N, C-alpha and C positions, 0 to 999 in steps of 0.2 A: 626270286622268281624271274626267270628269263623272259624278256619281252619279244613278242613277235614283230616282224618287220611291217606287217600290214594289219591295221586295226579297223575292223569293219564298222564298229560304232563311231570311231572318229571320222571315217569316210562318210557315214550317214549324217553326222552332225554338220560337217562342212557342206555336204550336198544340200541338205535341207535349208541351211542358212543362205547359201548362194541362190537357191531357187526362190526363196522368199524375197530376198533383196531384188532379184531380177523381176519378180512379179510385182512388187511394189513400184519399181521404176516404170515398168510397162503400164501399169494401171494409171499412174500419174501422166504418162505421155498420151495415152489413148483417151482417158476419161476426164482429164483436167480436174476441176474442183469437185466433181461428183465422185471421184475415186476415194475420197477420205474415209467413208465408212468401210469400204472394201479393203483399204490398206490396213485399217484397224483389225479387221478379221484375219488378214494375212499375218500381221504382226502377232496376234494372239495364237495363231496356229504355229508360228515359228517358236514362240515361247513354250507352248505345250510340247512341241517336238523336242526341244532342248531339254525340258524336264523329264520326258520319257526316256530319252537317251541317257541322261545322267542317272536315272534310277536303274536302267538296264546295266550301266557300267558299274554301279555300286553293287548290284546283285551279283554280277559276274566276278567282281573282285572279292566279295565275301565268300563266294563259292570256291574260288581258287585258294583263298586262305584256309578254308576248312579242309580242303583236300591236302594242302601242303602240311597243315598241322597234323593230320592223320598219318601222313607218310613219314613225317619226321619223328613223331612221338613213338617212344619205345615202351611197350607194356611192362618191361622189367624195371623201368625207372620210376614207376608210380608206386607210392607207399601201399603196403598190403594192410588190410584190415584184419584184426584178430578176433 
């Protein structure tokens, strides 16, 4: 299967992780010690986003495999039932 040059899910994963890291650092800078619970919330959101993106990637890959298998399979190659 040929690969595209731009992968939207990869871009979303990188952007979500960069945004989360930036937010964690900003919270630490602005709120000091009171930022700890909010940093945990942000970290949880980052993990949830990563899991959702991984599931979307798995779904897309399986869908592409099924399409590829349907295109490649030839009905004449399958054994006939008598």
